[in-house]
C-alpha angles and dihedrals in degrees: 000000000000091000094054121102112271111197121208094228124047114270136182094212115035095189093055092043090053092052094049095050092048089051093048091046092052091050088052091051091051093050091050091048092048098041114122120221116252094212123055107235099163097104128210120319112248115245121253096246090058095043091055114042099208096182091057090051092049091051091049090052092050090048092051091048092053090047091051092048093051091047090049091053093047090049093050092047091050090049090050090051095050093046094048122089094236100266091160119084105221099165116105112205098184123149116235112252129184119225093227098047095120092049092050091049091051092049090048093051091047089051092049093048091050091047091052092050092049089049092051090050093049094047095045094048115101116234119254091212118078106213096183091059090051091052092049092049090049090051091052090049092051093050091049092048091050093049092049098046120100095220129029112264098232094051096052093060092051094054118101118226115241118226129199113201114192122202128177112266101040141313129292133194114236121225091255089064096259114134112239122202116202102239142119101262134057117221133187122215111238117252123222114264117249120208 
């Protein structure tokens, strides 16, 4: 019901009322479209010499003629180059040179001279450390250490440590000659301290 035509004024037949109102609305739209204005608002027609700028057209023609002439010259030159046997040497075999080569060489020479002078000063300088005194002192320390030690230094490093391994259930001797006791803990025999 909401989509059916609902006229503004009461009507006995809604379908006919809808057709009449549509026909009247279309006629109104045709009248509005075909209506002529009562006031002339067109304005003055622009003169022909203003509509067509002949100077601009002339400048464009001249520019196009210059471009065509240049293109023709370029095409003729390219054709002459392709047809020629290559008499013109167009390869430039110039070595690249820097503008500051001389300055760089001078600074390099100056740096090498300074480095040589520094090297000469270093090599001619006597050392402040006296190595021969250090070596003599070390020999004296080694002799004192060996005389104070309980065991000789060379023999202590050759001895094998003996281990006793305890397991629960008795002791066993390992294949390396160490007696093993079957217990829960593993103990090492203390070694003599070397100084």
